[in-house]
N, CA, C and O of each residue as an XYZ file, in Angstrom:
604
protein
N     110.377     93.322     -3.622
C     110.360     94.173     -2.467
C     109.331     93.603     -1.488
O     108.249     93.171     -1.888
N     109.680     93.608     -0.220
C     108.777     93.125      0.815
C     107.933     94.289      1.314
O     108.460     95.294      1.792
N     106.619     94.143      1.200
C     105.680     95.168      1.654
C     105.015     94.671      2.925
O     104.522     93.544      2.977
N     105.003     95.507      3.941
C     104.401     95.176      5.230
C     103.001     95.779      5.288
O     102.793     96.827      5.899
N     102.050     95.114      4.652
C     100.678     95.603      4.582
C      99.880     95.076      5.777
O     100.268     94.090      6.403
N      98.763     95.739      6.087
C      97.924     95.296      7.199
C      97.431     93.868      6.982
O      97.224     93.128      7.944
N      97.246     93.485      5.735
C      96.785     92.138      5.424
C      97.890     91.099      5.633
O      97.636     89.897      5.564
N      99.097     91.560      5.885
C     100.251     90.686      6.081
C     101.395     91.079      5.165
O     101.228     91.880      4.245
N     102.555     90.504      5.428
C     103.728     90.789      4.605
C     103.599     90.064      3.276
O     103.167     88.912      3.215
N     103.979     90.757      2.223
C     103.944     90.147      0.896
C     105.129     90.671      0.087
O     105.423     91.867      0.082
N     105.790     89.759     -0.586
C     106.908     90.145     -1.438
C     106.432     90.171     -2.883
O     105.961     89.167     -3.416
N     106.564     91.331     -3.503
C     106.175     91.495     -4.904
C     107.376     92.063     -5.645
O     107.857     93.152     -5.336
N     107.851     91.305     -6.631
C     109.019     91.722     -7.406
C     108.738     91.805     -8.894
O     109.653     92.004     -9.694
N     107.471     91.653     -9.269
C     107.110     91.665    -10.686
C     106.048     92.724    -10.931
O     105.093     92.852    -10.165
N     106.225     93.479    -12.006
C     105.263     94.487    -12.427
C     104.892     94.182    -13.876
O     105.750     94.174    -14.759
N     103.601     93.932    -14.109
C     103.090     93.683    -15.459
C     102.256     94.893    -15.836
O     101.370     95.296    -15.082
N     102.530     95.475    -16.990
C     101.813     96.692    -17.359
C     101.475     96.722    -18.836
O     102.147     96.130    -19.681
N     100.408     97.434    -19.099
C      99.899     97.638    -20.444
C     100.733     98.712    -21.144
O     101.484     99.444    -20.499
N     100.598     98.797    -22.432
C     101.340     99.790    -23.208
C     100.492    101.015    -23.532
O     100.745    102.099    -23.006
N      99.495    100.852    -24.388
C      98.752    101.990    -24.909
C      97.850    102.619    -23.851
O      96.980    101.962    -23.280
N      98.080    103.901    -23.606
C      97.322    104.615    -22.590
C      97.855    104.401    -21.189
O      97.344    104.979    -20.230
N      98.888    103.567    -21.068
C      99.477    103.283    -19.760
C     100.950    103.696    -19.779
O     101.291    104.758    -19.260
N     101.824    102.883    -20.363
C     103.233    103.264    -20.467
C     103.426    104.335    -21.530
O     104.269    105.220    -21.386
N     102.649    104.251    -22.585
C     102.736    105.285    -23.627
C     101.416    106.028    -23.718
O     100.349    105.491    -23.421
N     101.521    107.258    -24.130
C     100.346    108.077    -24.410
C     100.441    108.515    -25.862
O     101.367    109.222    -26.260
N      99.461    108.079    -26.640
C      99.435    108.351    -28.073
C     100.729    107.912    -28.749
O     101.241    108.583    -29.646
N     101.252    106.755    -28.291
C     102.425    106.155    -28.906
C     103.764    106.630    -28.385
O     104.800    106.133    -28.829
N     103.779    107.575    -27.458
C     105.029    108.132    -26.939
C     105.205    107.799    -25.458
O     104.245    107.819    -24.688
N     106.447    107.492    -25.072
C     106.780    107.235    -23.677
C     107.495    108.470    -23.133
O     108.485    108.932    -23.700
N     106.979    108.992    -22.029
C     107.564    110.189    -21.434
C     108.887    109.872    -20.739
O     109.092    108.762    -20.249
N     109.776    110.858    -20.703
C     111.082    110.691    -20.072
C     110.958    110.308    -18.598
O     111.743    109.498    -18.105
N     109.997    110.872    -17.901
C     109.798    110.535    -16.490
C     109.469    109.051    -16.328
O     109.933    108.409    -15.386
N     108.681    108.517    -17.236
C     108.339    107.094    -17.199
C     109.585    106.249    -17.427
O     109.789    105.243    -16.747
N     110.407    106.645    -18.367
C     111.655    105.925    -18.647
C     112.542    105.903    -17.405
O     113.122    104.868    -17.078
N     112.650    107.033    -16.713
C     113.471    107.100    -15.500
C     112.937    106.163    -14.416
O     113.711    105.502    -13.724
N     111.610    106.110    -14.271
C     111.033    105.226    -13.253
C     111.216    103.755    -13.611
O     111.414    102.932    -12.718
N     111.154    103.411    -14.873
C     111.410    102.029    -15.279
C     112.848    101.653    -14.928
O     113.093    100.565    -14.407
N     113.791    102.537    -15.208
C     115.190    102.285    -14.857
C     115.352    102.137    -13.351
O     116.104    101.279    -12.889
N     114.652    102.968    -12.582
C     114.721    102.918    -11.125
C     114.187    101.592    -10.595
O     114.815    100.972     -9.737
N     113.029    101.148    -11.099
C     112.462     99.875    -10.649
C     113.375     98.708    -11.014
O     113.520     97.765    -10.237
N     113.979     98.768    -12.171
C     114.925     97.721    -12.579
C     116.087     97.662    -11.585
O     116.506     96.576    -11.184
N     116.610     98.833    -11.186
C     117.710     98.888    -10.217
C     117.290     98.344     -8.862
O     118.114     97.798     -8.129
N     116.008     98.488     -8.522
C     115.486     97.958     -7.259
C     115.242     96.452     -7.323
O     114.885     95.837     -6.318
N     115.433     95.863     -8.492
C     115.329     94.423     -8.639
C     113.991     93.905     -9.127
O     113.741     92.701     -9.072
N     113.127     94.785     -9.604
C     111.833     94.356    -10.118
C     111.967     93.747    -11.507
O     112.760     94.207    -12.329
N     111.186     92.716    -11.752
C     111.021     92.157    -13.088
C     109.891     92.941    -13.750
O     108.789     93.021    -13.207
N     110.156     93.514    -14.909
C     109.200     94.374    -15.593
C     108.743     93.715    -16.887
O     109.561     93.327    -17.722
N     107.427     93.594    -17.044
C     106.870     92.911    -18.209
C     105.808     93.779    -18.864
O     104.830     94.169    -18.225
N     106.003     94.074    -20.121
C     105.030     94.801    -20.921
C     104.094     93.772    -21.560
O     104.541     92.899    -22.303
N     102.804     93.877    -21.270
C     101.800     92.950    -21.793
C     100.769     93.765    -22.546
O     100.017     94.529    -21.942
N     100.727     93.609    -23.858
C      99.964     94.527    -24.687
C      99.289     93.834    -25.864
O      99.739     92.790    -26.336
N      98.209     94.437    -26.322
C      97.599     93.983    -27.574
C      98.315     94.622    -28.767
O      98.066     94.261    -29.917
N      99.194     95.561    -28.483
C     100.028     96.233    -29.493
C      99.172     96.936    -30.555
O      99.403     96.785    -31.755
N      98.210     97.683    -30.104
C      97.287     98.399    -30.985
C      98.012     99.266    -32.017
O      97.596     99.328    -33.174
N      99.069     99.921    -31.613
C      99.793    100.822    -32.510
C     100.949    100.139    -33.250
O     101.593    100.763    -34.094
N     101.214     98.882    -32.946
C     102.274     98.153    -33.638
C     103.677     98.577    -33.253
O     104.611     98.365    -34.026
N     103.856     99.174    -32.074
C     105.171     99.670    -31.683
C     105.718     99.018    -30.414
O     106.689     99.516    -29.845
N     105.123     97.927    -29.961
C     105.537     97.293    -28.705
C     106.988     96.810    -28.753
O     107.745     97.027    -27.807
N     107.371     96.165    -29.836
C     108.737     95.647    -29.931
C     109.749     96.787    -29.841
O     110.748     96.674    -29.131
N     109.499     97.864    -30.544
C     110.414     99.014    -30.540
C     110.502     99.634    -29.151
O     111.598     99.908    -28.661
N     109.348     99.856    -28.512
C     109.336    100.477    -27.180
C     109.989     99.554    -26.155
O     110.778    100.015    -25.331
N     109.676     98.269    -26.192
C     110.277     97.325    -25.251
C     111.799     97.292    -25.404
O     112.521     97.229    -24.408
N     112.283     97.335    -26.630
C     113.732     97.342    -26.858
C     114.358     98.612    -26.301
O     115.412     98.558    -25.667
N     113.719     99.749    -26.532
C     114.233    101.016    -26.010
C     114.244    101.032    -24.487
O     115.166    101.574    -23.878
N     113.223    100.440    -23.868
C     113.120    100.418    -22.412
C     113.892     99.263    -21.783
O     114.042     99.206    -20.562
N     114.382     98.345    -22.610
C     115.114     97.156    -22.148
C     114.264     96.328    -21.196
O     114.699     95.972    -20.101
N     113.029     96.024    -21.637
C     112.120     95.213    -20.837
C     111.545     94.091    -21.699
O     111.519     94.175    -22.926
N     111.089     93.045    -21.024
C     110.414     91.952    -21.718
C     109.031     92.415    -22.158
O     108.407     93.248    -21.501
N     108.563     91.874    -23.267
C     107.206     92.186    -23.694
C     106.551     90.939    -24.273
O     107.210     90.024    -24.768
N     105.236     90.945    -24.187
C     104.448     89.852    -24.733
C     103.201     90.439    -25.372
O     102.585     91.359    -24.833
N     102.838     89.900    -26.521
C     101.631     90.336    -27.214
C     100.476     89.442    -26.777
O     100.573     88.216    -26.816
N      99.393     90.072    -26.366
C      98.165     89.360    -26.006
C      97.039     90.107    -26.705
O      96.632     91.181    -26.261
N      96.542     89.552    -27.780
C      95.545     90.243    -28.612
C      94.179     90.362    -27.941
O      93.390     91.236    -28.300
N      93.892     89.498    -26.974
C      92.589     89.537    -26.308
C      92.782     89.609    -24.799
O      93.864     89.341    -24.277
N      91.715     89.973    -24.118
C      91.771     90.020    -22.658
C      92.014     88.628    -22.079
O      92.699     88.491    -21.065
N      91.467     87.612    -22.707
C      91.690     86.245    -22.216
C      93.138     85.809    -22.399
O      93.654     85.042    -21.586
N      93.798     86.280    -23.442
C      95.226     85.994    -23.611
C      96.033     86.684    -22.510
O      97.031     86.143    -22.034
N      95.598     87.876    -22.109
C      96.259     88.556    -20.986
C      96.092     87.741    -19.707
O      97.046     87.558    -18.950
N      94.862     87.248    -19.467
C      94.618     86.439    -18.273
C      95.517     85.201    -18.273
O      96.149     84.888    -17.265
N      95.568     84.509    -19.396
C      96.369     83.289    -19.499
C      97.836     83.580    -19.221
O      98.498     82.817    -18.517
N      98.347     84.675    -19.769
C      99.749     85.022    -19.552
C     100.040     85.251    -18.072
O     100.994     84.687    -17.536
N      99.229     86.072    -17.406
C      99.529     86.381    -15.997
C      99.277     85.180    -15.086
O      99.954     85.032    -14.069
N      98.326     84.330    -15.429
C      98.123     83.098    -14.635
C      99.367     82.223    -14.677
O      99.706     81.569    -13.691
N     100.035     82.213    -15.801
C     101.242     81.403    -15.936
C     102.440     81.983    -15.183
O     103.450     81.301    -15.009
N     102.335     83.238    -14.736
C     103.414     83.827    -13.934
C     103.536     83.111    -12.590
O     104.639     82.897    -12.088
N     102.386     82.744    -12.014
C     102.323     82.024    -10.739
C     103.148     82.688     -9.650
O     103.856     82.011     -8.906
N     103.062     84.004     -9.552
C     103.763     84.721     -8.495
C     103.016     86.006     -8.203
O     102.234     86.476     -9.029
N     103.250     86.571     -7.044
C     102.617     87.866     -6.766
C     103.115     88.913     -7.772
O     104.296     88.949     -8.118
N     102.192     89.761     -8.232
C     102.607     90.814     -9.164
C     101.670     92.009     -9.081
O     100.497     91.890     -8.728
N     102.229     93.161     -9.418
C     101.444     94.359     -9.639
C     100.976     94.327    -11.080
O     101.723     93.913    -11.966
N      99.749     94.760    -11.323
C      99.263     94.955    -12.690
C      98.903     96.433    -12.836
O      98.275     97.019    -11.955
N      99.306     97.022    -13.954
C      99.000     98.431    -14.215
C      98.391     98.533    -15.604
O      98.951     98.022    -16.574
N      97.243     99.196    -15.698
C      96.578     99.350    -16.982
C      95.485    100.395    -16.920
O      95.317    101.091    -15.919
N      94.741    100.488    -18.019
C      93.674    101.486    -18.102
C      92.485    101.029    -18.951
O      91.446    101.689    -18.965
N      92.628     99.918    -19.650
C      91.642     99.539    -20.663
C      90.760     98.378    -20.215
O      91.086     97.652    -19.276
N      89.666     98.227    -20.890
C      88.753     97.131    -20.599
C      89.454     95.777    -20.754
O      89.173     94.850    -19.996
N      90.359     95.654    -21.725
C      91.024     94.359    -21.912
C      92.072     94.066    -20.831
O      92.681     92.997    -20.834
N      92.282     95.010    -19.912
C      93.178     94.777    -18.778
C      92.445     94.153    -17.587
O      93.091     93.738    -16.625
N      91.129     94.079    -17.629
C      90.355     93.569    -16.493
C      90.801     92.161    -16.082
O      91.038     91.947    -14.893
N      90.927     91.198    -16.987
C      91.379     89.878    -16.546
C      92.763     89.897    -15.879
O      93.012     89.148    -14.934
N      93.647     90.747    -16.371
C      94.963     90.906    -15.757
C      94.804     91.447    -14.335
O      95.498     91.007    -13.419
N      93.889     92.400    -14.154
C      93.628     92.971    -12.831
C      93.025     91.926    -11.896
O      93.355     91.892    -10.711
N      92.158     91.085    -12.413
C      91.524     90.059    -11.588
C      92.547     89.066    -11.046
O      92.338     88.496     -9.974
N      93.629     88.851    -11.751
C      94.657     87.898    -11.337
C      95.769     88.554    -10.515
O      96.566     87.852     -9.892
N      95.833     89.876    -10.506
C      96.934     90.601     -9.871
C      96.862     90.558     -8.346
O      95.789     90.424     -7.757
N      98.020     90.673     -7.736
C      98.093     90.837     -6.287
C      97.586     92.226     -5.923
O      96.775     92.384     -5.011
N      98.073     93.230     -6.646
C      97.603     94.609     -6.499
C      97.445     95.193     -7.890
O      98.401     95.230     -8.665
N      96.227     95.654     -8.215
C      95.922     96.228     -9.528
C      95.873     97.750     -9.418
O      95.206     98.304     -8.544
N      96.581     98.402    -10.311
C      96.677     99.858    -10.312
C      96.206    100.374    -11.667
O      96.768    100.020    -12.703
N      95.179    101.205    -11.652
C      94.670    101.810    -12.884
C      95.210    103.232    -12.997
O      95.230    103.987    -12.025
N      95.648    103.578    -14.208
C      96.164    104.930    -14.452
C      95.174    105.718    -15.292
O      94.628    105.220    -16.276
N      94.961    106.941    -14.883
C      94.046    107.829    -15.587
C      94.889    108.902    -16.263
O      95.205    109.930    -15.665
N      95.246    108.645    -17.514
C      96.105    109.546    -18.269
C      95.332    110.117    -19.456
O      94.109    109.992    -19.520
N      96.029    110.730    -20.376
C      95.378    111.460    -21.461
C      94.536    110.589    -22.387
O      93.613    111.106    -23.017
N      94.812    109.295    -22.497
C      93.995    108.420    -23.337
C      92.772    107.904    -22.591
O      91.945    107.200    -23.170
N      92.652    108.244    -21.322
C      91.476    107.885    -20.551
C      91.561    106.525    -19.906
O      92.582    105.840    -19.962
N      90.450    106.156    -19.289
C      90.342    104.888    -18.586
C      88.948    104.334    -18.843
O      87.973    105.085    -18.846
N      88.847    103.046    -19.057
C      87.528    102.450    -19.264
C      86.859    102.295    -17.905
O      87.474    101.786    -16.969
N      85.623    102.723    -17.786
C      84.928    102.741    -16.500
C      84.768    101.346    -15.890
O      84.717    101.223    -14.666
N      84.689    100.310    -16.698
C      84.489     98.953    -16.171
C      85.685     98.451    -15.366
O      85.532     97.555    -14.536
N      86.866     99.008    -15.593
C      88.058     98.523    -14.900
C      88.085     98.953    -13.436
O      88.766     98.328    -12.622
N      87.359    100.006    -13.093
C      87.383    100.553    -11.736
C      87.002     99.490    -10.701
O      87.600     99.431     -9.626
N      86.041     98.676    -11.010
C      85.576     97.636    -10.081
C      86.692     96.670     -9.671
O      86.627     96.072     -8.597
N      87.700     96.515    -10.506
C      88.767     95.549    -10.279
C      90.083     96.213     -9.860
O      91.135     95.573     -9.834
N      90.005     97.486     -9.539
C      91.175     98.301     -9.244
C      91.369     98.472     -7.743
O      90.433     98.834     -7.030
N      92.585     98.210     -7.260
C      92.911     98.481     -5.860
C      93.297     99.944     -5.683
O      92.955    100.572     -4.681
N      94.025    100.484     -6.682
C      94.532    101.856     -6.599
C      94.281    102.547     -7.929
O      94.602    102.003     -8.986
N      93.716    103.727     -7.881
C      93.544    104.587     -9.061
C      94.510    105.744     -8.898
O      94.505    106.432     -7.877
N      95.348    105.958     -9.920
C      96.435    106.933     -9.795
C      96.530    107.738    -11.102
O      96.165    107.232    -12.163
N      97.014    108.978    -11.032
C      96.992    109.833    -12.228
C      97.861    109.394    -13.398
O      97.494    109.627    -14.550
N      99.014    108.758    -13.131
C      99.910    108.455    -14.251
C     100.730    107.206    -13.982
O     100.807    106.735    -12.847
N     101.334    106.678    -15.018
C     102.207    105.511    -14.891
C     103.426    105.859    -14.053
O     103.875    105.034    -13.258
N     103.971    107.058    -14.207
C     105.121    107.462    -13.390
C     104.730    107.475    -11.915
O     105.512    107.049    -11.065
N     103.530    107.959    -11.605
C     103.053    107.946    -10.220
C     102.892    106.513     -9.716
O     103.204    106.230     -8.560
N     102.413    105.611    -10.564
C     102.261    104.202    -10.178
C     103.627    103.591     -9.873
O     103.788    102.918     -8.855
N     104.598    103.814    -10.732
C     105.941    103.283    -10.510
C     106.550    103.870     -9.230
O     107.198    103.162     -8.460
N     106.336    105.159     -9.017
C     106.857    105.809     -7.801
C     106.228    105.187     -6.560
O     106.927    104.940     -5.577
N     104.925    104.930     -6.587
C     104.236    104.324     -5.455
C     104.769    102.920     -5.178
O     104.963    102.554     -4.019
N     105.006    102.139     -6.213
C     105.551    100.786     -6.055
C     106.928    100.837     -5.390
O     107.262     99.971     -4.581
N     107.722    101.846     -5.730
C     109.071    101.986     -5.170
C     109.067    102.533     -3.748
O     110.086    102.458     -3.061
N     107.951    103.077     -3.296
C     107.857    103.717     -1.983
C     106.935    102.899     -1.076
O     105.717    103.076     -1.089
N     107.529    102.013     -0.298
C     106.736    101.135      0.552
C     105.782    101.918      1.457
O     104.622    101.532      1.601
N     106.246    103.005      2.064
C     105.383    103.783      2.960
C     104.178    104.353      2.220
O     103.068    104.357      2.752
N     104.388    104.830      1.008
C     103.278    105.353      0.214
C     102.267    104.273     -0.114
O     101.060    104.496     -0.030
N     102.762    103.106     -0.487
C     101.869    101.996     -0.822
C     101.098    101.535      0.420
O      99.892    101.298      0.349
N     101.790    101.408      1.552
C     101.124    101.001      2.786
C     100.042    102.010      3.163
O      98.934    101.630      3.541
N     100.365    103.279      3.059
C      99.387    104.325      3.381
C      98.149    104.232      2.511
O      97.031    104.381      3.002
N      98.337    103.990      1.244
C      97.215    103.887      0.310
C      96.381    102.635      0.558
O      95.161    102.666      0.392
N      97.010    101.547      0.949
C      96.324    100.269      1.120
C      95.720    100.063      2.510
O      95.026     99.071      2.729
N      95.970    100.982      3.459
C      95.448    100.817      4.820
C      93.948    100.735      4.847
O      93.256    101.354      4.039
N      93.449     99.953      5.799
C      92.002     99.844      6.021
C      91.543    100.957      6.932
O      90.357    101.049      7.247
């Protein structure tokens, strides 16, 4: 999707997001989140789940959501993965190990959900939003994103 931001036009078609505390809360993915993933897919976004797989359920959730997933056990593995993307991307997460992913992102979005958010990630966050569904909705709504990113 082409976003007309004050900093200039930028096309972002990739969303990389964490699993635990981000897409899932206590191991469960909400129906609203599933609907937004389907919506972003229809809009042509490439969706990538990048997780340390703390609960051991990434493969199952990725299959149910019909999205690509990659295991990155450390924050540096997350950094290496997103550096290899070599394209503009949104990053969505909540944990300290998401910081390197946020540092490499075009736009980093932190979600504050029931599992909480690590305070250190705030420094690297462009947008702080209540939930993953809200983050996906904002990505799909150019006017909302532009409004949030205005200087």
